[in-house]
C-alpha positions in Angstrom: -25.2 -3.7 11.2 -28.0 -3.4 8.6 -25.4 -2.2 6.1 -23.1 -5.0 7.0 -25.8 -7.6 6.7 -26.9 -6.2 3.3 -23.3 -6.3 2.0 -22.8 -9.9 3.2 -26.1 -11.1 1.7 -25.3 -9.3 -1.6 -21.8 -10.8 -1.7 -23.3 -14.3 -1.0 -25.8 -14.0 -3.8 -23.5 -12.3 -6.4 -19.9 -13.2 -5.8 -19.6 -17.0 -6.1 -16.1 -17.0 -4.7 -17.3 -15.5 -1.4 -20.3 -17.9 -1.4 -17.9 -20.9 -1.7 -15.9 -19.7 1.3 -19.0 -19.3 3.4 -20.4 -22.7 2.3 -17.1 -24.4 3.0 -17.1 -23.0 6.5 -20.8 -24.0 7.0 -21.9 -20.4 7.6 -24.9 -18.6 6.2 -25.3 -14.8 5.9 -28.1 -14.8 8.5 -25.6 -15.9 11.2 -23.8 -12.6 11.0 -25.9 -10.5 13.4 -23.1 -8.3 14.9 -19.6 -7.2 14.2 -18.3 -9.8 16.6 -19.9 -12.5 14.4 -17.5 -11.7 11.6 -15.0 -14.0 13.4 -17.2 -16.9 12.2 -16.0 -16.1 8.6 -12.5 -17.4 7.7 -10.0 -14.7 6.9 -9.2 -14.3 3.2 -5.4 -13.8 3.1 -4.1 -11.3 0.6 -1.4 -13.8 -0.4 -4.1 -16.1 -1.6 -5.4 -13.6 -4.2 -2.9 -14.4 -7.0 -3.8 -18.1 -6.9 -7.6 -17.4 -6.6 -7.5 -14.9 -9.4 -5.4 -17.2 -11.6 -8.0 -20.0 -11.2 -10.9 -17.6 -11.9 -9.7 -14.6 -13.8 -9.6 -11.7 -13.2 -11.0 -11.3 -9.7 -11.3 -14.8 -8.3 -15.1 -14.6 -8.4 -14.9 -12.2 -5.5 -16.4 -9.2 -7.4 -20.1 -8.8 -7.7 -19.8 -7.0 -11.1 -18.7 -8.1 -14.5 -15.2 -6.8 -15.5 -16.8 -4.9 -18.4 -18.8 -2.9 -15.9 -15.7 -1.6 -14.1 -14.3 1.8 -14.8 -10.7 0.6 -14.6 -8.8 -2.6 -13.9 -5.3 -2.5 -12.4 -2.6 -5.0 -12.0 -0.6 -4.8 -8.7 2.6 -6.8 -8.1 1.8 -10.4 -7.3 0.2 -10.2 -9.8 -3.1 -9.1 -8.2 -5.9 -7.5 -10.3 -7.7 -4.6 -8.6 -11.0 -3.2 -9.8 -12.3 0.4 -9.7 -16.0 1.2 -10.1 -17.5 4.4 -11.4 -17.7 5.9 -7.9 -16.0 9.3 -7.8 -13.9 8.5 -4.7 -13.9 4.7 -4.9 -10.9 4.3 -2.5 -12.3 6.9 0.0 -9.0 8.9 0.5 -10.8 12.2 0.4 -11.7 12.0 4.1 -8.0 11.7 5.0 -6.9 14.5 2.6 -9.5 16.9 3.9 -8.3 16.2 7.4 -4.8 17.1 6.2 -6.0 20.4 4.9 -6.1 19.7 1.2 -9.0 21.2 -0.8 -10.1 23.9 -3.2 -7.3 26.3 -4.2 -4.6 23.7 -3.8 -2.3 22.5 -6.6 -1.2 19.1 -5.6 1.7 17.1 -7.1 0.7 13.4 -7.1 3.8 11.3 -7.3 2.2 7.9 -7.1 2.4 5.8 -10.3 -0.5 6.0 -12.8 0.9 2.9 -14.6 -1.0 -0.4 -13.9 -1.1 -0.1 -10.1 -4.0 2.0 -8.7 -2.1 4.4 -6.3 -2.0 7.3 -8.8 -5.7 7.2 -9.5 -6.5 6.6 -5.8 -5.2 10.1 -4.9 -6.2 11.7 -8.2 -9.9 10.9 -7.7 -9.8 11.8 -4.0 -8.1 15.2 -4.7 -10.6 16.0 -7.5 -13.5 15.1 -5.2 -12.4 17.7 -2.7 -11.8 20.4 -5.4 -8.0 20.4 -5.6 -6.1 20.7 -8.8 -3.9 17.6 -9.6 -0.5 17.5 -11.2 -0.2 13.8 -12.3 3.5 13.7 -11.9 4.0 10.0 -11.3 7.4 8.7 -10.1 11.0 9.5 -11.0 12.5 12.5 -12.9 13.6 14.6 -9.9 14.8 17.5 -11.9 11.5 17.8 -13.8 9.5 17.3 -10.6 11.1 20.2 -8.8 11.0 22.4 -11.9 7.3 21.7 -12.2 6.8 22.3 -8.5 8.3 25.7 -8.9 6.8 26.7 -12.2 3.1 25.9 -11.4 3.4 26.9 -7.7 2.5 23.6 -6.2 1.1 23.9 -2.7 0.8 20.2 -1.8 2.4 16.8 -2.3 1.1 13.2 -2.1 3.5 10.3 -2.4 6.0 8.3 -0.4 8.2 10.1 2.2 11.4 8.7 0.6 10.7 10.3 -2.8 9.9 13.6 -1.2 13.2 13.4 0.7 14.9 13.1 -2.6 13.0 16.1 -4.0 14.1 18.1 -0.9 17.7 17.2 -1.6 17.3 18.3 -5.2 15.7 21.6 -4.1 18.6 22.2 -1.8 21.1 21.4 -4.5 19.5 24.1 -6.7 19.8 26.6 -3.8 16.1 27.1 -3.7 14.1 27.7 -0.5 10.8 26.4 0.7 8.5 29.4 1.0 10.3 31.3 -1.8 10.9 29.4 -5.0 9.0 26.4 -3.7 5.6 27.1 -2.2 4.7 23.6 -0.9 2.9 23.9 2.4 1.5 20.4 3.1 2.3 16.7 2.4 0.4 13.5 2.7 2.5 10.4 2.9 1.6 6.7 2.6 2.9 3.4 1.3 6.1 3.6 3.4 7.1 4.0 7.0 7.5 7.6 7.9 10.6 8.1 10.1 10.9 10.7 12.8 13.8 12.3 11.0 11.8 12.8 7.8 8.8 14.3 9.6 11.2 16.7 11.4 12.9 17.7 8.2 9.6 18.7 6.7 8.3 20.5 9.7 11.5 22.4 10.1 10.9 23.7 6.6 7.4 24.9 7.5 5.7 21.9 5.8 2.7 20.3 7.5 2.9 16.5 7.6 0.1 14.0 7.6 0.3 10.3 6.9 -2.2 7.6 6.1 -2.6 3.9 5.7 -4.4 1.9 2.9 -4.0 -0.9 0.5 -4.6 -1.3 -3.3 -7.4 -3.7 -2.5 -9.1 -1.8 0.3 -8.3 1.8 -0.2 -8.1 4.2 2.8 -8.1 2.4 6.1 -6.7 4.8 8.7 -5.1 8.3 8.7 -3.5 10.9 10.9 -5.8 13.5 12.3 -3.7 15.0 15.1 -6.6 14.6 17.5 -5.0 11.7 19.2 -2.1 9.2 19.0 -1.6 6.8 16.1 -3.9 6.7 13.1 -7.7 7.1 13.1 -9.6 4.2 11.5 -11.9 5.5 8.8 -15.6 5.0 9.4 -16.2 3.5 6.0 -14.7 0.1 6.9 -14.6 -2.4 9.8 -11.1 -3.1 11.0 -10.2 -5.9 13.3 -6.8 -6.8 14.7 -6.6 -10.6 14.6 -4.3 -13.5 15.3 -2.7 -14.3 11.9 -3.1 -18.1 12.5 -6.6 -18.3 14.1 -8.3 -15.1 12.8 -9.5 -14.4 16.4 -9.5 -11.0 17.9 -6.3 -10.1 19.8 -7.3 -6.8 21.4 -4.4 -5.4 23.3 -1.8 -7.3 21.3 -0.1 -7.1 18.0 -1.9 -8.8 15.1 -3.0 -8.8 11.5 -5.1 -6.0 10.1 -8.3 -7.7 8.9 -10.7 -5.5 6.9 -14.4 -5.7 5.9 -15.6 -3.3 3.2 -19.1 -1.8 2.8 -18.7 -2.2 -0.9 -21.2 -4.2 -3.0 -19.1 -4.1 -6.2 -16.0 -5.7 -4.7 -17.1 -7.0 -1.3 -13.9 -7.9 0.4 -15.1 -9.4 3.7 -12.6 -10.5 6.4 -9.7 -9.6 4.2 -6.3 -10.2 5.8 -4.1 -7.4 4.6 -0.9 -9.1 5.8 0.1 -5.9 7.7 0.6 -6.1 11.5 -0.6 -3.5 13.9 -2.2 -3.0 17.3 -4.8 -0.8 18.8 -3.6 2.3 20.6 -4.2 1.7 24.3 -7.4 3.5 25.4 -8.6 3.9 21.8 -9.4 0.2 21.0 -11.5 -0.1 17.8 -10.8 3.6 16.9 -7.0 4.1 16.4 -4.2 1.9 15.3 -0.5 2.3 15.9 0.4 2.3 12.2 1.9 -0.6 10.3 4.4 -2.5 12.5 5.5 -5.2 10.1 4.3 -7.9 7.7 2.8 -11.3 8.3 3.9 -12.9 5.0 7.0 -12.8 2.8 5.8 -9.7 1.0 8.2 -6.8 1.6 7.1 -3.2 0.6 9.9 -1.4 -1.3 9.4 2.2 -2.5 5.7 1.7 -2.1 5.5 -1.6 -4.0 5.1 -5.0 -2.5 7.8 -7.4 -3.6 7.0 -11.1 -3.1 9.7 -13.7 -2.8 7.9 -16.3 -4.9 7.4 -13.9 -7.8 11.0 -12.6 -7.6 12.3 -16.2 -7.5 10.3 -17.0 -10.6 11.7 -14.1 -12.5 15.3 -14.8 -11.5 15.0 -18.6 -12.3 13.5 -17.9 -15.7 16.3 -15.5 -16.5 18.9 -18.2 -15.6 20.0 -17.0 -12.1 18.6 -19.4 -9.5 21.2 -18.5 -6.8 20.5 -15.0 -5.5 19.5 -13.0 -2.4 17.6 -9.8 -2.5 18.3 -7.3 0.4 16.2 -4.2 1.3 18.1 -1.6 3.3 17.7 2.1 4.1 21.1 3.2 5.4 20.9 6.4 3.4 17.3 7.1 4.6 15.9 5.9 1.3 14.9 2.3 0.4 17.7 0.5 -1.5 16.9 -2.8 -3.2 20.0 -4.9 -4.0 20.2 -8.4 -5.4 23.3 -10.4 -4.9 23.6 -12.9 -7.8 25.9 -15.9 -7.7 26.9 -16.5 -11.3 30.0 -17.6 -13.2 30.2 -15.0 -16.0 28.8 -11.6 -16.8 25.3 -10.8 -15.8 22.8 -10.1 -18.6 22.9 -6.4 -19.4 19.1 -5.9 -19.3 18.5 -8.0 -16.2 17.7 -5.1 -13.9 15.1 -3.8 -16.3 13.6 -7.2 -16.8 13.2 -7.6 -13.1 11.7 -4.1 -12.8 9.1 -4.9 -15.6 7.7 -7.7 -13.3 8.0 -6.4 -9.7 7.9 -2.6 -10.5 11.1 -1.9 -8.5 14.5 -1.5 -10.2 17.2 -3.4 -8.3 20.9 -2.8 -7.9 22.7 -5.9 -9.1 25.9 -7.2 -7.5 27.8 -10.4 -8.2 28.5 -12.7 -5.3 31.5 -15.0 -5.0 30.8 -18.6 -5.8 29.5 -20.6 -2.8 28.6 -17.6 -0.7 24.8 -18.0 -1.3 23.2 -21.2 0.0 20.3 -22.7 -1.9 18.1 -22.7 1.3 18.9 -19.0 2.2 15.9 -16.7 2.4 15.7 -15.1 -1.0 14.2 -11.8 0.2 15.6 -10.1 3.4 14.4 -6.9 4.9 17.3 -5.3 6.7 15.9 -1.8 7.1 16.3 -0.1 10.5 13.5 2.4 11.4 13.1 4.6 14.4 9.5 3.7 15.1 7.3 6.2 16.8 6.1 5.1 20.2 2.4 5.5 20.7 
């Protein structure tokens, strides 16, 4: 509690955006005397960050450091600007990776993007902190990825499960075998739902599977430790499961994951991630049942959040106001298709133009005139997962 009180007092004195929120709610830092008192502070919704940051660039006056004092500044889809300080493991993923068996002697292929969004550096810094060697592979280029995996004798993988599934397909197409040409022994997945089928495919090949949960804003929040059901909440944050409307605790029910960081540089306090979860029965406050959905209109596709408002802006500026984006996974991999109602040929570079903004390249398909209604939901998630029962 002393650490929490210190962080809240520091944020109140050094982050004017947080001070305004407290003052508007009529709350002083001295009123937060226990973790349960956090409910007095209004939840800061992640979907509000783009507007707050646009009004007070780059961090919405929520950071307690100047931008020039940061080690790096990232831009996640939204757009949302995310800072990184000079701490060696700023996002605290080393705890989860050590639990998964990563460490000195491992050569780990990091397939998260190093471009603008922070995921690549999240795992790069955590892996270096625990003594592993990192291959900064980034996304895409399946043939090069598996060649590299074979040539440098990679022992571990971090990235999304869907991309690793594609790599396993490419390895099989080559006629290579796990344990012979490919020496990978362990994987750590995050940013996407891990299906039962994908876990089984890895384990049947002798690959140990761990998964974790975090966000670009908050870093590591929970991870698999195989010591109990669900995901263990890291001790470096306070996690609450709250009613998305009231911000009140909903212990025993599904609710929004609300996070408070012990971070004086970027003190996100009562931060609503927009992800839905619940406590594992019998492990309240300690273990969550993974991510069960989203509160808002943000949909995570291939590890990136796509927001309906941002997508609509891109399409309208390009001259295509009538469209519907559909996320599906019939093949076991996320597919992002945009149906476009337009009289004529679509602009040749439209898919790339969309990708430049939202970081996900869509499949474009023309729709017959009159099939898309103006009031239709512009972004529909039609994926079908076999969720684990905890």
